[in-house]
C-alpha positions in Angstrom: 41.6 41.7 -4.5 38.9 39.7 -2.7 39.9 36.5 -0.9 38.6 33.5 -2.9 39.6 30.8 -0.4 36.3 29.5 1.2 37.9 28.5 4.5 39.4 31.9 5.1 36.2 33.6 4.1 34.2 31.5 6.5 36.6 32.2 9.4 36.6 35.9 8.5 32.8 36.0 8.9 32.9 34.2 12.3 32.6 30.5 11.5 34.7 28.5 13.9 37.1 26.0 12.4 39.6 24.7 15.0 41.7 22.9 12.4 40.7 24.6 9.1 43.1 22.8 6.8 41.3 19.5 7.5 37.9 20.8 6.5 36.5 20.5 2.9 34.0 23.1 1.6 32.6 22.2 -1.8 33.0 24.9 -4.5 29.2 24.8 -5.1 28.5 26.0 -1.5 27.1 29.5 -1.1 29.1 30.8 1.9 26.3 33.2 2.7 24.2 30.2 3.7 26.6 29.2 6.5 26.0 31.6 9.4 28.6 33.1 11.8 28.8 31.1 15.0 28.8 27.7 13.3 31.5 25.3 14.5 33.0 22.8 12.0 35.4 20.3 13.6 38.3 18.5 11.9 37.7 16.1 9.1 34.3 17.4 8.0 33.1 17.8 4.5 30.3 20.3 3.6 28.8 19.9 0.1 25.7 20.6 -1.9 24.4 23.9 -3.3 21.2 23.5 -1.2 23.1 23.3 2.1 22.0 25.9 4.7 23.4 26.1 8.2 22.2 28.5 10.9 24.1 29.9 13.9 25.1 27.8 16.9 25.4 24.5 14.9 28.2 22.2 15.9 29.4 19.7 13.2 31.7 16.8 13.8 32.4 17.1 17.5 32.7 13.3 18.0 34.1 12.4 14.6 34.2 13.5 11.0 30.8 14.4 9.5 29.8 14.8 5.8 26.8 17.1 5.0 25.3 17.1 1.6 22.4 19.4 0.7 21.0 19.5 4.2 19.3 22.4 6.0 20.1 23.0 9.7 18.3 25.3 12.1 19.9 27.0 15.1 21.9 24.9 17.6 21.8 21.7 15.6 24.5 19.2 16.6 25.6 16.5 14.1 28.3 14.8 16.0 29.6 12.6 13.2 28.5 10.5 10.2 26.8 11.1 6.9 23.8 13.4 6.4 22.2 13.9 3.0 19.1 15.9 1.7 17.5 16.2 5.1 16.2 18.9 7.4 17.2 19.4 11.1 15.3 22.1 13.0 16.5 23.9 16.1 18.5 21.9 18.6 18.0 18.6 16.8 21.0 16.3 17.3 22.6 13.0 16.1 25.5 11.1 17.6 28.6 9.8 15.9 28.3 7.2 13.2 24.9 8.4 12.1 23.7 7.6 8.5 20.9 10.0 7.7 19.8 9.7 4.1 17.2 11.4 1.9 13.9 13.0 3.1 14.5 12.9 6.8 13.0 15.7 8.9 14.0 16.0 12.6 12.0 18.7 14.4 13.1 20.6 17.4 15.1 18.7 20.0 14.6 15.4 18.3 17.6 13.2 17.8 19.5 10.0 18.4 22.7 8.6 20.0 25.5 6.9 18.0 25.1 4.6 15.0 21.6 5.5 13.9 20.4 4.9 10.4 17.5 6.9 9.0 15.9 7.4 5.6 12.4 8.8 4.7 11.8 9.3 8.4 10.2 12.1 10.3 10.8 12.7 14.0 8.6 15.2 15.6 9.7 17.4 18.6 11.6 15.7 21.4 11.5 12.2 19.9 14.6 10.4 21.1 16.4 7.4 19.6 18.9 5.2 21.3 22.0 3.7 19.7 22.5 1.1 17.0 19.1 1.8 15.4 17.7 1.4 11.8 14.4 3.3 11.5 13.6 4.0 7.9 10.2 4.9 6.5 8.5 6.0 9.8 6.8 9.1 11.2 7.2 9.3 15.0 5.4 11.7 17.3 4.2 11.8 20.9 5.4 13.5 24.1 5.3 17.0 25.5 8.9 17.9 26.4 12.5 16.7 26.7 11.4 15.0 30.0 8.3 13.4 28.5 9.2 12.2 25.0 8.6 9.2 22.7 11.5 6.9 22.9 12.9 4.2 20.6 15.3 1.9 22.5 18.8 0.9 21.4 19.2 -1.9 18.9 15.8 -1.3 17.4 14.8 -2.0 13.8 11.9 -0.9 11.7 11.6 -3.8 9.2 10.7 -2.0 5.9 11.5 -4.6 3.3 9.4 -7.7 2.9 10.3 -11.3 1.8 8.2 -10.4 -1.4 10.8 -7.7 -2.0 8.5 -4.6 -1.6 8.8 -1.5 0.5 5.2 -0.4 0.8 5.8 -0.5 4.6 5.7 2.9 6.2 4.7 3.0 9.9 2.8 5.7 11.6 3.9 5.9 15.3 1.6 8.5 16.7 0.1 10.8 14.1 0.2 14.3 12.7 -3.1 15.9 13.8 -2.6 15.3 17.5 1.2 14.9 17.5 1.9 18.5 16.3 0.0 19.8 19.3 2.6 18.4 21.8 0.0 17.3 24.3 -0.1 13.5 23.8 1.3 10.7 25.8 4.7 9.4 24.6 5.2 6.1 22.8 7.8 3.7 24.0 9.4 1.1 21.7 11.7 -1.1 23.9 15.3 -1.8 22.9 16.6 -5.0 21.2 13.3 -5.2 19.3 11.6 -4.4 16.1 8.5 -3.2 14.3 7.3 -4.8 11.1 5.9 -2.2 8.8 3.4 -1.0 7.8 2.0 -0.5 11.3 0.1 2.2 13.2 1.0 2.7 16.9 -1.3 4.8 19.1 -0.2 7.4 21.6 0.8 6.1 25.0 1.4 2.6 23.6 4.4 0.5 24.9 6.1 -2.3 23.1 8.3 -4.2 25.6 12.0 -4.6 25.1 13.1 -7.7 23.1 9.8 -7.9 21.2 9.2 -7.8 17.4 5.8 -6.5 16.8 3.6 -6.9 13.7 0.3 -5.2 13.2 -1.4 -2.2 14.8 -1.4 -1.3 18.4 -4.1 0.8 19.9 -3.6 3.8 22.1 -2.4 3.2 25.7 -1.8 -0.6 25.2 1.2 -2.6 26.4 2.5 -5.4 24.2 5.1 -8.0 24.9 6.4 -11.0 23.0 4.2 -14.1 23.4 6.0 -17.2 24.8 5.2 -19.4 21.8 7.4 -21.9 20.2 8.8 -21.6 16.7 6.4 -21.9 13.8 6.9 -22.6 10.2 4.9 -22.9 7.0 5.6 -22.9 3.3 6.8 -19.7 1.8 5.6 -19.0 -1.8 7.3 -16.2 -3.6 4.8 -13.8 -5.2 1.9 -14.9 -3.1 0.3 -12.2 -0.9 -2.4 -12.8 1.7 -4.7 -10.2 3.1 -3.5 -6.9 1.7 -6.2 -4.6 3.1 -4.4 -3.6 6.3 -1.2 -2.8 4.4 -2.9 -0.7 1.7 -5.1 1.2 4.2 -2.0 1.9 6.4 -0.2 3.2 3.4 -3.1 5.5 2.4 -3.4 6.9 6.0 0.4 7.4 6.1 0.3 9.5 2.9 -2.8 11.4 4.2 -0.8 12.3 7.4 2.1 13.5 5.2 -0.2 15.7 3.2 -1.7 17.1 6.4 1.8 17.7 7.7 2.5 19.6 4.5 -0.4 21.9 5.1 0.8 22.4 8.7 4.2 23.5 7.4 2.7 25.8 4.7 0.3 27.5 7.0 1.7 27.2 10.5 5.4 26.3 10.7 6.2 28.9 8.0 5.3 31.6 10.7 8.3 30.4 12.8 10.9 29.2 10.4 13.5 30.8 8.2 12.2 30.8 4.6 15.0 28.4 3.6 13.9 25.9 6.1 10.3 26.2 5.2 11.0 25.6 1.5 13.3 22.7 2.3 10.7 21.0 4.6 7.9 21.5 2.0 10.1 20.0 -0.7 11.0 17.1 1.6 7.4 16.3 2.3 6.6 16.3 -1.4 9.5 13.9 -1.9 8.2 11.7 0.9 4.8 11.5 -0.7 6.4 10.7 -4.0 8.3 7.9 -2.4 5.3 6.4 -0.7 3.3 6.5 -4.0 6.2 4.8 -5.8 6.4 2.0 -3.3 2.6 1.5 -3.2 2.5 1.4 -7.0 5.2 -1.3 -7.0 3.0 -3.4 -4.6 0.0 -2.9 -6.8 1.8 -4.1 -9.9 2.7 -7.4 -8.1 -1.0 -8.3 -7.5 -1.6 -10.1 -10.9 1.1 -12.6 -10.1 -0.3 -13.2 -6.6 -3.8 -13.7 -8.0 -2.5 -16.2 -10.5 -0.9 -18.2 -7.7 -4.1 -18.1 -5.6 -6.1 -19.4 -8.6 -3.6 -22.2 -9.2 -3.6 -23.3 -5.6 -7.4 -23.4 -5.5 -7.6 -22.6 -1.8 -10.6 -22.0 0.4 -13.5 -19.6 -0.2 -11.4 -17.1 1.8 -9.1 -16.9 -1.2 -12.0 -15.5 -3.3 -12.1 -12.4 -1.1 -8.3 -12.0 -1.3 -8.4 -12.3 -5.0 -11.1 -9.7 -5.4 -9.2 -7.2 -3.3 -5.9 -7.9 -5.0 -7.4 -7.6 -8.4 -9.2 -4.4 -7.4 -6.0 -2.9 -6.0 -4.2 -3.5 -9.2 -6.9 -2.3 -11.5 -7.8 0.8 -9.5 -4.2 1.9 -9.1 -4.4 4.8 -11.5 -7.6 6.1 -10.0 -6.1 5.7 -6.5 -2.9 7.6 -7.4 -4.9 10.3 -9.1 -7.1 10.7 -6.0 -4.1 11.1 -3.7 -2.3 13.5 -6.0 -5.4 15.6 -6.4 -5.5 16.0 -2.6 -1.9 17.3 -2.3 -3.0 20.9 -2.0 -6.4 20.3 -0.2 -6.5 23.0 2.5 -9.1 21.5 4.7 -11.6 23.6 6.8 -10.5 27.2 6.4 -12.5 28.3 9.4 -10.7 26.0 11.7 -7.3 26.8 10.3 -7.9 30.6 10.5 -9.1 30.3 14.2 -5.8 28.6 15.0 -3.7 31.1 13.0 -5.4 34.0 14.6 -4.1 33.0 18.1 -0.7 32.0 16.8 -0.3 35.4 15.0 -0.3 37.0 18.4 2.6 34.9 19.7 6.0 36.4 19.8 7.8 33.4 21.3 9.5 30.4 19.7 7.5 27.7 18.0 7.5 25.1 20.8 6.3 27.6 23.3 3.7 29.1 21.0 2.2 25.6 20.5 2.3 24.8 24.2 0.6 28.2 25.0 -2.3 27.6 22.7 -5.7 27.8 24.4 -7.7 24.6 24.6 -10.1 25.9 22.0 -7.4 26.7 19.5 -5.5 23.5 19.8 -8.7 21.5 19.5 -9.6 23.4 16.4 -6.1 22.9 15.0 -6.4 19.1 15.6 -9.8 19.1 14.1 -8.5 20.9 11.0 -5.7 18.4 10.5 -7.8 15.3 11.4 -10.4 16.5 8.9 -7.7 16.7 6.2 -6.5 13.1 7.0 -10.0 11.8 6.9 -10.9 13.6 3.7 -7.8 12.4 1.9 -8.3 8.8 3.2 -12.0 8.7 2.3 -11.3 10.0 -1.2 -8.7 7.3 -1.8 -10.8 4.6 -0.4 -13.7 5.4 -2.8 -11.5 3.8 -5.5 -11.4 0.5 -3.5 -15.0 -0.4 -2.7 -14.2 -4.0 -1.8 -11.8 -2.8 0.9 -14.7 -1.3 2.9 -17.3 -4.0 2.1 -17.9 -6.8 4.6 -16.8 -10.2 3.3 
């Protein structure tokens, strides 16, 4: 009679469990989706029918770890904490006390030290996080290797919830079209600091330690906290100021996610196990859904803001704010339809095919294949993805004419 005990079956197939009786394997787990050579340390719990773990992974080396519906590539190390509905590609890692929730994607060799909290966050290859960090609702890229990577210092926070109680605050740190090519200067966000979303941060930018930054920072710029005294002004619940930068940043963030989805469907799928490709594509769809949900919630708050502006009878500047806030609310359905219609937009097929033609001749792992691309191919690949981002953004902005008109 076949053995029905999941622990014994895993050990029989070559999964390493130093203290098997302290490990919990959910009854819904398909044991064929946990590969030989995986190590599961004491006190760990593996759950979720979608869980998929490839060889060489080490789970719980620094403390108990709970994994629910996650997909792990080769050599991933999750040293302790809670991990749910996220994807970790080859050699990604997280330290003890991690709290990684839905829709996170850590690409090759990305990771963090202890006590890192993530949700709806994408870390592209080599991106490194220090300790005691909360970095939800971000996409981070930049860097060329483990020795030349984008870094977020310890005790850093991405502020993704506003005093007006909205979360339309995703920050684009680097971007997709250039970031995927692994040729850009790294970004440095210094420790004991914070970033107020939504922001866009250019490649090679540095935000000094101890600074809280709000706004957009161009490529190659250094920013440090100004030595100004405390300031205060009246806070009026429900009153929004200039929303154009926030809305535009949200649209560009969604456009980057959709371009990233095309990258996974057309390029990453050549190098990933089918289970990881499917999981990543589903994750990116969920990430877009989340951003649309949050942006819609912001749009629905605009009538109240307009009402307050009108009651206050402020300067002529308020007239432009009212126009844009009214338009954002009234155009929401058209804006949402535009972004959804572009979900499967493939971009320039000629540029994509030129890139794929060279990649199809590569027999090495993904990172090496991208690094080995000829100058012509990586430029065409970047142009393909940048064209996607610009087309998606332009289509969306057509629904908001006052956002592009001069005041």
